[in-house]
C-alpha positions in Angstrom: -44.1 -7.0 62.1 -44.6 -5.4 58.6 -41.6 -4.8 56.3 -41.5 -1.7 54.2 -39.8 -1.5 50.8 -37.0 1.0 50.5 -37.6 3.3 47.6 -35.1 5.9 46.1 -35.9 9.5 46.3 -37.4 11.0 43.2 -35.1 13.1 40.9 -35.7 16.8 41.0 -38.3 17.8 38.4 -39.7 14.2 38.2 -43.0 12.9 39.3 -42.7 11.4 42.8 -44.9 8.5 41.7 -42.2 7.2 39.4 -43.5 8.7 36.1 -42.0 6.0 34.0 -44.1 3.2 32.6 -43.3 -0.2 34.2 -41.0 -2.3 31.9 -39.9 0.7 29.7 -36.2 1.2 29.4 -34.6 4.3 31.1 -33.9 7.2 28.8 -30.3 8.1 28.2 -30.1 11.4 26.3 -26.3 11.2 25.7 -26.4 7.8 24.1 -28.0 9.2 20.9 -25.2 11.7 20.5 -22.5 9.0 20.9 -24.2 6.8 18.4 -24.4 9.7 15.9 -20.7 10.4 16.4 -19.8 6.8 15.8 -21.9 6.7 12.7 -20.3 9.8 11.3 -16.8 8.3 11.9 -17.7 5.1 10.2 -19.2 6.8 7.2 -16.2 9.1 6.9 -13.9 6.1 7.0 -15.9 4.4 4.3 -15.9 7.5 2.2 -12.1 7.9 2.4 -11.6 4.2 1.7 -13.8 4.4 -1.4 -12.0 7.5 -2.7 -8.7 5.7 -2.3 -9.9 2.6 -4.1 -11.6 4.6 -6.9 -8.4 6.7 -7.5 -6.4 3.5 -7.7 -4.3 4.1 -4.6 -3.7 0.8 -2.8 -3.6 1.4 0.9 -0.7 -1.0 1.4 1.4 0.5 -1.4 1.1 4.2 -0.5 4.7 5.5 -0.8 6.0 2.4 -2.6 8.7 2.7 -5.3 8.1 0.4 -8.3 11.5 -0.6 -9.6 11.7 -0.6 -13.4 8.0 -0.9 -14.1 7.3 2.6 -15.2 7.9 1.8 -18.9 5.5 -1.1 -18.7 2.8 1.2 -17.3 3.5 3.7 -20.2 3.2 0.9 -22.7 -0.1 -0.3 -21.2 -1.5 3.2 -21.3 -0.3 3.6 -24.9 -2.2 0.4 -25.9 -5.5 2.0 -24.9 -5.1 5.1 -27.2 -7.7 5.2 -29.9 -6.6 4.5 -33.5 -7.5 7.3 -35.9 -8.7 6.7 -39.5 -5.8 8.8 -40.9 -2.7 8.1 -38.8 -0.2 10.9 -38.5 3.4 9.9 -39.1 5.7 10.4 -36.2 8.9 12.4 -36.7 12.0 10.2 -37.2 14.1 9.9 -34.1 17.9 9.8 -34.0 18.0 6.4 -32.2 15.6 4.2 -30.3 15.5 4.6 -26.6 17.7 2.1 -24.8 16.0 -0.8 -23.1 15.5 -0.3 -19.4 16.4 -3.0 -16.9 13.9 -4.1 -14.4 13.9 -6.4 -11.4 10.1 -6.7 -11.1 9.6 -5.7 -7.5 8.2 -2.9 -5.4 10.3 -1.5 -2.5 10.0 1.2 0.2 12.6 2.6 2.6 13.4 0.3 5.5 13.8 1.6 9.0 17.5 1.2 8.8 19.7 1.0 5.7 18.3 -0.9 2.8 15.1 -1.2 0.6 12.3 -3.3 2.0 10.6 -5.4 -0.6 6.8 -5.0 -0.4 5.9 -6.7 -3.6 7.4 -9.2 -6.1 6.0 -9.5 -9.6 5.4 -13.1 -10.7 7.0 -14.0 -13.1 9.9 -11.7 -12.9 13.7 -11.5 -12.3 13.2 -10.9 -8.5 10.9 -13.9 -8.2 13.4 -16.1 -10.2 16.2 -14.9 -7.9 14.3 -16.0 -4.8 13.3 -12.6 -3.3 10.1 -12.6 -1.3 8.0 -9.9 0.4 9.7 -8.8 3.6 13.3 -9.1 2.4 15.6 -6.1 2.7 18.0 -5.4 -0.2 21.3 -4.1 1.2 23.4 -4.2 -2.0 22.8 -4.4 -5.7 26.0 -5.6 -7.5 28.7 -3.4 -6.0 26.4 -0.6 -5.1 25.3 -0.1 -1.5 21.5 0.4 -1.1 20.4 2.7 1.7 17.0 3.7 0.3 14.5 2.5 -2.3 15.6 5.4 -4.5 19.2 4.1 -4.4 17.9 0.7 -5.5 15.9 2.3 -8.4 19.0 4.2 -9.6 21.2 1.0 -9.4 18.6 -1.0 -11.4 18.3 1.8 -14.0 22.1 1.7 -14.5 22.3 -2.1 -14.8 22.6 -3.7 -18.2 19.7 -6.0 -19.0 20.6 -9.7 -19.2 23.8 -9.5 -17.1 24.0 -11.3 -13.7 23.9 -9.1 -10.6 24.6 -10.2 -7.1 22.1 -9.1 -4.5 22.9 -8.9 -0.8 19.6 -9.6 1.1 18.6 -9.7 4.8 15.6 -12.0 5.2 12.7 -11.4 7.6 14.2 -13.9 10.1 17.5 -11.9 10.2 19.7 -14.2 8.1 21.9 -12.7 5.3 22.1 -14.2 1.9 23.6 -13.4 -1.5 21.3 -14.1 -4.5 21.9 -13.8 -8.2 19.4 -12.0 -10.3 19.3 -11.2 -14.0 17.5 -7.9 -14.6 15.1 -8.2 -17.5 13.9 -5.9 -20.3 10.6 -4.2 -20.5 9.6 -4.1 -24.2 
C-alpha cells in the first residue's frame, strides 16, 4: 500500500507547483512596515532625548524647584562675562542686596502636603542636617510646608546663620525633627 503526502492547496494567484524556492524564508509584507514604524519611534525618542540634554534640561529634574540656589547660578553666569579693556563704572547703589539664605536642596511638590526632596547639594546645609533624597519636608521652623513653593518662600524669609527646626517624613514613613542652619550664597 502506497502512502501519499498531504499537501496544502495553493493560495489564489500563486503557482500550484509551490513557486517558492526550497529553503527560502516566506515573505511577510507587513513586517517591513512594523520595522519601519519601530525605527521611527526609536529615532524620535533619541532626538527628543538629545534635545533635552543639549538644552540642559535634566529628565529627572523637570519641574524641580531649586531652593536658594538662583543667586549662585547668577553669580556663575556673571563669572563668564568678558572683561572689556575700558571698564564702565557702575552707578552707586543705595545699599548692597541682603544675603539670601539657602538650604542647598531641590524639591518638588509631593502627592500630599509637603515638599519632596529630589536632590541634596553636597556640601550644604541640608546635607549637614541629615536630609536625603526621598524625604518630605512638612515644616520649616514654625511654617507649615504644603508645596515646594511654600518651602522656597520660607527659606527666603529665613535669616542666614540661625538654627531652624525641620519636620521631616522619611521614605520609610518615620517622622523626625532635624536642625538646619541655612547658609549664605556669596
